C-alpha angles and dihedrals in degrees: 000000000000119000127222103211118200136173094270093058091040090055090051092049092048091047091051092052093044090052092049092050092046091052092046089053091051093241128145127221088245089056091053093046090054091051093048092040092231138111122287088236090063091052088049092049091049092051091047091051093241095123132021122252122225116244088243092055091048092050091050091049093051093047089051089052093049094242114170121254097253094051092042093055092046091054093044089055089047088052090055090052092047091057094061111110125237119223089257092064087076086069096055089128088070132062123257100050094123091048093055089053087059094043096055092051103038121105091202134018119197108195129186112185119186106172110020137017117272115273093239089058101045126114118229095253092046090051092046094050091046096048093046091054093044095047111030087159094069124090120247088250092055092048091051089050088052092048091051091051091052092048092048088050090060090065084087092077092059097053124116093249106021121175118265107261118201113183131187112190125191114237091237091061089056094049095048104102098222107186093007133296096292093048090047092051091053088048092053090048089051091051092049092051092048091050089071092065111112095230095047127079120185122190128178119220105209120220090237088076088078116189121015142164095273100042087120094076150291125314138173127207120205116199126191131200093219109090091212090062109074117215115257135216115209120200116182120212130181096249101025143359130239124220118192125188102162106129094229093048092049090050091051092054093043091054089047089054093051091052089051091052089052092052094044129087114272116261090258092048090046091054090050089050092051090050089053092051093050089052089051096248 
């Protein structure tokens, strides 16, 4: 499948290669920090793809590792490309910027949502009501900026080659009247309409299932076609977010998601369920 590389994924690829070369050269993070005259935490964040590295820093690292000129020049150019900002970087004063960087480059997104509807599938009024409840400390203007960011983020679904999005939603998230009954009915109608998209699969996990392997909370898995880009699990928390790219951890969440899909209603049954909810049944 075609990839949609962006700066977030490019930073991750560069970081993985820099870490590999450092370890092959027998150097420690402290060694590199001393050469660059920076903190070891900065070097760690560069290798984890959390921050971009300047071309000069990359060149100094590679010279320190004894990398040949051709490979060094190639990675320096890659570092320049990785420093380009995506449109979402303009919204760095809101949360969710790193997630969008993964969304725009992923080939597949597996999303289990226990409490609320996925951000890519929310209506504007649903998003506004939800964000206002979650962040009562923010001004109305800041909330509107956050809503605008979320709506712009949804343009991804209308692209010529969007990622495959598979969503499992808990029944309780669909019955919670976020924004009031009328707003929630419109949200459910929007979700029903989106479920007809060829690259989107929506399944409802009924409360009758009881306990299951993901009862602890929501998670999203981002997978990439490019082998040099490890898959990532995203877990959102109120105060901070968690990103996991350890292969065993990603596999565990992927297996958990497949089990949830097996326990959930079929896509056709889920659409019928949504239709009944909209009618008030």
